[in-house]
C-alpha positions as CSV (number, residue, x, y, z in Angstrom):
1,M,46.6,108.7,75.6
2,R,44.2,107.2,73.1
3,R,41.6,105.0,74.8
4,F,39.5,102.2,73.4
5,I,36.4,104.1,74.7
6,D,37.1,106.8,72.0
7,D,35.6,104.5,69.4
8,E,32.5,104.0,71.6
9,L,32.1,107.7,72.1
10,Q,32.2,108.2,68.4
11,Q,29.5,105.6,67.9
12,W,27.4,107.3,70.4
13,R,27.8,110.7,68.6
14,D,26.7,109.2,65.3
15,S,23.8,107.0,66.6
16,A,20.3,107.8,65.6
17,R,19.1,106.5,68.9
18,R,21.4,108.7,70.9
19,K,20.4,109.7,74.5
20,P,22.3,111.8,77.1
21,L,25.4,109.7,78.1
22,I,26.9,109.2,81.6
23,L,30.5,108.1,81.6
24,R,31.0,106.2,84.8
25,G,34.2,105.1,86.5
26,A,36.3,105.4,89.6
27,R,38.1,108.6,90.4
28,Q,41.2,109.5,88.3
29,V,40.7,106.9,85.5
30,G,40.6,109.7,82.9
31,K,36.9,110.3,82.4
32,T,37.1,114.1,82.0
33,W,40.2,114.0,79.9
34,S,38.6,111.4,77.5
35,L,35.5,113.6,77.1
36,K,37.4,116.7,76.5
37,E,39.6,115.0,73.8
38,F,36.5,113.6,72.2
39,G,34.9,117.1,72.2
40,K,38.0,118.6,70.6
41,K,38.2,116.0,67.8
42,S,34.5,115.6,67.0
43,F,32.8,119.0,67.7
44,E,33.3,122.6,66.9
45,S,33.1,123.6,70.5
46,I,32.8,122.3,74.1
47,A,30.7,123.7,76.9
48,L,32.1,122.4,80.2
49,V,30.1,122.6,83.4
50,D,32.2,121.4,86.4
51,L,29.8,121.0,89.3
52,E,32.5,120.3,91.8
53,R,35.0,123.0,91.0
54,N,32.2,125.6,90.4
55,P,29.5,125.0,93.1
56,S,27.6,128.1,92.0
57,L,26.7,126.3,88.7
58,R,24.6,123.9,90.7
59,K,22.0,126.7,91.1
60,L,21.2,126.2,87.4
61,F,19.4,123.0,88.4
62,D,17.2,124.6,91.1
63,G,13.5,124.9,90.2
64,D,12.6,124.5,86.5
65,L,14.6,121.8,84.7
66,G,13.6,122.8,81.2
67,A,16.5,122.1,78.8
68,A,16.1,125.3,76.8
69,R,16.2,127.4,80.0
70,I,19.3,125.6,81.3
71,C,21.1,126.1,78.0
72,S,20.2,129.7,77.8
73,D,21.5,130.3,81.3
74,L,24.7,128.4,80.5
75,E,25.4,130.6,77.5
76,V,25.4,133.6,79.8
77,L,27.5,132.0,82.6
78,L,30.0,130.4,80.2
79,R,30.0,133.3,77.8
80,Q,29.7,131.0,74.8
81,K,27.0,129.8,72.3
82,I,25.7,126.3,72.7
83,T,24.7,125.0,69.3
84,P,23.0,121.6,68.9
85,G,25.0,119.4,66.5
86,K,28.1,121.5,66.9
87,T,28.6,121.8,70.7
88,L,29.4,119.0,73.1
89,L,27.9,119.9,76.5
90,I,29.9,118.2,79.3
91,I,28.5,118.1,82.8
92,D,31.4,117.0,84.9
93,E,31.3,115.7,88.5
94,I,27.5,115.3,88.1
95,Q,27.2,113.4,91.3
96,A,27.8,116.7,93.1
97,C,24.3,117.8,92.0
98,P,21.6,115.1,92.0
99,R,19.1,117.4,90.3
100,A,21.5,117.6,87.3
101,I,21.1,113.9,86.9
102,T,17.3,114.3,86.9
103,A,17.7,117.1,84.3
104,L,19.2,114.7,81.8
105,R,15.7,113.4,81.2
106,Y,14.6,116.8,79.9
107,F,17.6,117.1,77.6
108,Y,16.5,113.8,76.1
109,E,12.9,114.8,75.7
110,E,13.2,118.5,74.8
111,M,16.6,118.9,73.1
112,P,17.5,115.5,71.6
113,E,19.6,117.1,68.9
114,L,22.1,118.4,71.5
115,H,25.0,116.1,72.4
116,V,25.0,115.9,76.2
117,V,27.6,113.9,78.2
118,A,28.1,113.7,81.9
119,A,31.0,112.2,84.0
120,G,30.7,111.1,87.6
121,S,32.4,109.0,90.2
122,L,30.7,108.0,93.5
123,L,27.6,108.3,91.3
124,E,25.6,105.6,93.1
125,F,25.9,107.6,96.4
126,A,24.2,110.5,94.7
127,L,21.4,108.5,93.1
128,K,19.7,108.0,96.4
129,D,18.9,111.7,96.4
130,A,18.0,112.0,92.7
131,S,15.0,111.2,90.6
132,F,16.8,108.9,88.1
133,P,15.7,109.2,84.4
134,V,15.3,105.5,83.7
135,G,15.3,104.7,80.0
136,R,16.3,108.2,79.0
137,I,20.1,108.0,79.4
138,Q,22.9,105.7,78.2
139,F,26.0,104.6,80.1
140,L,29.6,103.8,79.3
141,N,32.2,102.8,81.9
142,L,35.9,103.8,81.8
143,Y,38.5,101.6,83.5
144,P,42.2,102.2,84.0
145,L,44.4,101.7,80.9
146,C,44.5,98.1,79.8
147,F,47.9,96.7,78.7
148,A,47.4,97.5,75.0
149,E,46.4,101.1,75.9
150,Y,49.4,101.4,78.2
151,L,51.8,100.2,75.4
152,E,50.4,102.8,73.0
153,A,50.6,105.5,75.7
154,I,54.3,104.9,76.2
155,G,54.9,105.1,72.5
156,N,55.2,101.4,71.6
157,I,52.5,101.1,69.1
158,P,53.9,97.9,67.4
159,A,53.7,96.1,70.7
160,A,50.2,97.4,71.3
161,V,49.2,95.9,67.9
162,A,50.9,92.6,68.7
163,V,49.0,92.1,72.0
164,S,45.8,93.0,70.3
165,G,46.3,90.3,67.6
166,D,46.6,86.6,67.4
167,P,49.0,85.2,70.0
168,A,49.8,82.2,67.8
169,D,51.5,84.6,65.4
170,I,53.9,86.1,68.0
171,S,57.6,85.1,67.6
172,P,59.7,84.0,70.5
173,A,61.7,87.2,70.4
174,V,58.6,89.4,70.5
175,H,57.1,87.1,73.2
176,E,60.1,87.9,75.5
177,L,59.8,91.7,74.8
178,L,56.1,91.6,75.7
179,R,56.8,89.7,78.9
180,D,59.3,92.4,79.9
181,E,56.8,95.2,79.2
182,L,54.1,93.3,81.0
183,K,56.3,93.0,84.2
184,R,56.7,96.8,84.2
185,Y,52.9,97.2,83.7
186,F,52.3,94.9,86.7
187,F,54.0,97.5,88.8
188,I,53.0,100.7,87.0
189,G,49.4,99.8,86.5
190,G,46.9,101.7,84.4
191,M,46.0,104.8,86.3
192,P,46.6,107.6,83.7
193,A,48.7,109.8,86.1
194,A,51.0,106.9,87.0
195,V,51.5,106.0,83.4
196,E,52.2,109.6,82.5
197,A,54.8,109.8,85.3
198,Y,56.5,106.8,84.0
199,R,56.4,108.0,80.4
200,E,57.9,111.3,81.2
201,Q,61.0,110.0,83.1
202,G,61.1,106.3,82.6
203,S,61.1,105.9,86.3
204,L,59.1,103.2,88.2
205,R,59.7,105.2,91.4
206,D,57.9,108.2,89.9
207,A,55.0,106.0,89.1
208,F,55.0,104.6,92.6
209,E,54.9,108.1,94.1
210,V,51.8,108.9,92.0
211,Q,50.2,105.6,93.1
212,G,50.6,106.6,96.7
213,E,49.1,110.1,96.0
214,I,46.1,108.5,94.3
215,A,45.6,105.9,97.1
216,E,45.7,108.7,99.7
217,S,43.2,110.8,97.8
218,Y,40.9,107.8,97.8
219,R,41.3,107.6,101.5
220,M,40.4,111.3,101.8
221,D,37.3,110.6,99.8
222,F,36.2,108.1,102.5
223,A,34.8,111.0,104.5
224,K,32.2,111.5,101.7
225,Y,30.9,108.0,102.4
226,T,29.8,108.8,105.9
227,P,27.5,108.5,107.7
228,L,26.6,105.4,105.6
229,V,30.0,103.7,106.4
230,D,32.6,103.8,109.1
231,R,35.6,105.5,107.4
232,Y,38.2,103.7,109.5
233,C,36.6,100.4,108.6
234,L,36.7,101.5,104.9
235,D,40.5,102.1,105.3
236,S,41.0,98.7,106.8
237,V,39.0,96.9,104.1
238,F,40.7,98.9,101.3
239,T,44.1,97.6,102.4
240,S,42.9,94.1,103.2
241,L,41.3,93.7,99.7
242,A,44.7,94.4,98.1
243,Q,46.2,91.5,100.0
244,S,43.3,89.2,99.2
245,V,43.0,89.2,95.4
246,G,42.3,85.7,94.2
247,Q,40.9,84.5,97.5
248,Q,37.3,83.9,98.5
249,I,36.2,86.8,100.6
250,K,35.3,86.3,104.3
251,Y,34.2,89.6,105.9
252,A,35.7,88.7,109.2
253,R,39.2,88.7,107.6
254,L,38.9,92.2,106.2
255,G,39.4,94.1,109.4
256,E,39.9,93.5,113.1
257,G,37.7,95.2,115.6
258,H,34.7,95.6,113.2
259,S,31.5,93.6,113.0
260,N,30.6,91.6,109.9
261,P,27.7,94.0,109.0
262,T,30.1,97.0,109.3
263,L,32.7,95.2,107.1
264,K,30.1,94.3,104.6
265,K,28.9,97.9,104.3
266,A,32.5,99.1,103.8
267,F,33.1,96.5,101.1
268,E,29.9,97.3,99.3
269,A,30.8,101.0,99.4
270,L,34.2,100.4,97.9
271,C,32.5,98.4,95.1
272,L,29.9,101.2,94.5
273,A,32.8,103.7,94.2
274,Q,34.5,101.2,91.8
275,A,37.6,101.2,94.0
276,A,37.1,97.4,94.2
277,R,35.1,94.9,92.2
278,K,33.0,92.0,93.5
279,I,33.4,88.8,91.4
280,T,30.6,86.4,92.2
281,S,30.5,82.6,91.8
282,V,27.9,81.4,89.2
283,N,26.4,78.3,87.7
284,P,27.6,78.1,84.1
285,T,24.7,76.2,82.7
286,G,23.3,79.1,80.7
287,L,23.2,82.8,80.0
288,P,23.2,85.4,81.3
289,L,25.7,84.3,83.9
290,G,24.6,86.9,86.4
291,A,21.2,85.2,86.8
292,T,22.8,82.6,89.0
293,A,25.2,84.9,90.9
294,S,25.8,83.8,94.5
295,A,25.2,86.3,97.3
296,K,27.6,84.5,99.6
297,V,30.4,83.1,97.5
298,F,32.6,85.8,95.9
299,K,36.1,87.1,95.3
300,A,37.3,90.7,94.7
301,L,39.5,92.6,92.4
302,M,41.1,96.0,93.0
303,L,40.5,98.8,90.6
304,D,44.1,98.8,89.4
305,L,47.3,96.7,89.6
306,G,49.4,99.7,90.6
307,L,47.1,100.6,93.5
308,M,47.1,97.0,94.5
309,R,50.9,97.0,94.6
310,Y,50.9,100.1,96.8
311,L,48.2,99.1,99.2
312,S,49.4,95.5,99.6
313,G,52.8,96.6,100.9
314,M,54.6,94.0,98.9
315,P,58.4,94.3,98.8
316,D,59.0,95.7,95.4
317,D,62.6,94.8,95.0
318,I,61.9,91.1,95.8
319,E,58.8,90.8,93.7
320,Y,60.2,92.7,90.7
321,A,63.3,90.4,90.7
322,R,61.1,87.3,90.1
323,G,61.6,85.7,86.7
324,D,58.2,84.1,86.4
325,L,55.3,86.5,86.1
326,L,53.0,83.9,87.8
327,A,55.3,84.0,90.9
328,I,54.9,87.7,91.6
329,Y,53.1,88.2,94.9
330,R,52.1,84.5,95.0
331,G,50.3,84.7,91.6
332,A,47.9,87.4,92.8
333,M,49.3,90.0,90.5
334,A,48.7,87.8,87.4
335,E,45.1,87.0,88.6
336,Q,44.5,90.7,89.1
337,F,45.9,91.5,85.7
338,V,43.7,89.0,83.9
339,G,40.6,90.0,85.8
340,Q,41.4,93.7,85.1
341,E,41.8,93.1,81.4
342,M,38.6,91.0,81.3
343,L,36.5,93.7,83.0
344,T,37.2,95.7,79.8
345,S,36.9,92.9,77.3
346,Q,33.8,91.5,78.9
347,R,32.2,95.0,79.3
348,G,32.0,94.9,83.1
349,S,30.6,91.4,83.4
350,L,33.0,89.1,85.3
351,Y,32.3,85.9,87.2
352,Y,34.0,82.7,88.4
353,W,33.0,79.1,89.2
354,D,33.3,77.6,92.6
355,R,32.1,74.1,93.7
356,Q,32.3,73.3,97.4
357,A,32.1,69.5,98.2
358,K,33.4,67.4,101.1
359,S,35.8,65.4,98.9
360,S,36.2,67.5,95.7
361,S,36.0,71.2,96.0
362,A,37.0,73.0,92.9
363,E,37.4,76.5,91.5
364,V,38.0,78.1,88.1
365,D,39.4,81.6,88.2
366,Y,37.0,83.3,85.7
367,L,34.4,82.7,83.1
368,A,34.2,84.5,79.8
369,V,31.4,84.8,77.3
370,I,32.8,84.8,73.8
371,D,30.6,84.7,70.8
372,G,27.7,83.6,72.9
373,K,29.5,80.6,74.5
374,I,30.8,80.3,78.1
375,H,34.6,79.6,78.4
376,P,36.4,78.7,81.6
377,I,39.5,80.8,82.3
378,E,42.5,79.8,84.4
379,V,45.6,81.7,85.4
380,K,48.2,79.0,85.9
381,S,51.8,78.0,85.3
382,G,51.4,74.3,85.3
383,A,50.9,71.7,82.6
384,A,47.5,70.6,81.4
385,G,47.7,67.5,83.6
386,S,47.8,69.6,86.8
387,L,44.6,71.6,86.0
388,R,42.3,69.4,88.1
389,S,39.6,71.9,88.6
390,L,39.6,72.9,85.0
391,H,39.2,69.3,83.8
392,L,36.4,68.8,86.3
393,F,34.6,71.8,84.9
394,L,35.0,70.6,81.3
395,A,33.7,67.2,82.2
396,S,30.8,68.7,84.2
397,Y,29.7,71.2,81.6
398,P,30.5,69.7,78.1
399,E,28.3,72.3,76.4
400,C,30.7,75.1,77.4
401,G,33.5,76.2,75.1
402,K,37.2,75.4,75.3
403,A,39.2,76.4,78.3
404,L,41.7,79.3,78.1
405,V,44.7,79.0,80.4
406,F,46.8,82.2,80.7
407,S,50.4,81.4,81.7
408,D,53.9,82.8,81.3
409,Q,54.6,80.6,78.3
410,P,53.9,81.2,74.6
411,Y,50.8,80.0,72.8
412,S,50.0,76.3,72.5
413,D,46.8,74.4,71.8
414,L,45.6,71.0,73.1
415,P,42.4,70.5,71.0
416,D,42.0,66.9,72.3
417,Q,41.6,68.3,75.9
418,K,39.7,71.4,74.8
419,I,42.4,73.6,76.3
420,T,44.4,76.5,74.8
421,F,47.4,77.9,76.6
422,L,47.8,81.6,76.0
423,P,50.4,84.2,77.2
424,L,49.3,86.5,79.9
425,Y,49.6,89.6,77.8
426,S,46.9,88.3,75.4
427,A,44.1,88.3,78.1
428,F,42.2,91.2,76.6
429,A,42.3,90.1,73.0
430,A,41.5,86.5,73.8
431,T,38.5,87.2,75.9
432,K,36.7,89.9,73.9
433,Q,33.0,89.2,73.8
434,L,32.8,89.3,70.0
435,K,35.8,88.4,67.9
436,K,36.3,91.6,65.8
437,P,39.4,93.0,64.3
438,P,41.6,94.7,66.9
439,L,40.9,98.3,67.6
440,L,44.5,99.3,67.4
441,K,46.0,99.7,63.9
442,R,49.5,100.3,62.7
443,T,50.3,103.9,62.0
444,S,53.2,105.3,60.1
């Protein structure tokens, strides 16, 4: 499975300002696989240190953290030569050994010519026990496969190219094909193991089984969050969030029998683990959007559409039979999809707009920063005249860019109203921070 992050890893490899890199992301999104593939393609050898599978290797980081000493010991333990410029050193599951995180500083200072990457999930839980090397490491974040990556993974490269391009150029016949593929993706999601299960047999049920296994493995991980968080409360919040996508979050609604402070801790823990994502309301008067983020007004996304499907308990037969993609699970699947695509296209920065007033409350689903300008984003099936909140936003913030409305219909533009209607499947391409040529290219 080729991933968009492959290009960013290559840029890191060739950068003159390279520092040790931590690849972050939730469990089972493909971090280790991506790093191994990167190593195979771009280096003569890989030195893999798995700190969870091989606990004895954690002793390497006891005492002296000198980079030369660690590499010398690794050569003995791994029975291989580590050559700067030719070997990629991968420290996997780095959260299992907080001192390994601290050691990255010394790799930067003492062996800058060695390419060092680390992968970790639940990383923020480990940082409380580590001396963090601020300014001496770089970060990338890996998410589940977006729709274009999924299409390429199942072998439909022309469709992947189409959704990465200009939606105005897509013919009616191709539009219908992409809609059909998108409906399947709604239910399969982007977790690599679920996509692989579907690719092997062409069975949605196989993908559903894998989703269940992943969700249960996440629940087993909840024990690692204690004593910081009540694991039973975590389980309740995990399920409730899947049923609340698109809605403003009220802690009291996330789990019966638990206090608001306990529910808040559980929610924040799931966000730290990237199993869920907090989407805060902001004031769109200027950049950066995060500077005005509200602590009290926010929504949430799940990590992945497929996990959302499993945890929500939606009736698959009824929801899959719906003709309109915006009607599936009361529109929540479409809003999750657009948000999930935008987390990748907006490089992890995702917000929305909410105005509460006695007579005219209003909400815009998301905000995107594209070429330095703020654009309101709506996920709707209605005509332009029914988009009351969007029109209010455009009137209130005329300095913002045009509105992008993602729907189940083909591309259309209303320049006099500053609104462009776009098909759902173009969410990633249409909201990229910088408008560059698509990453996917046609291959023979």
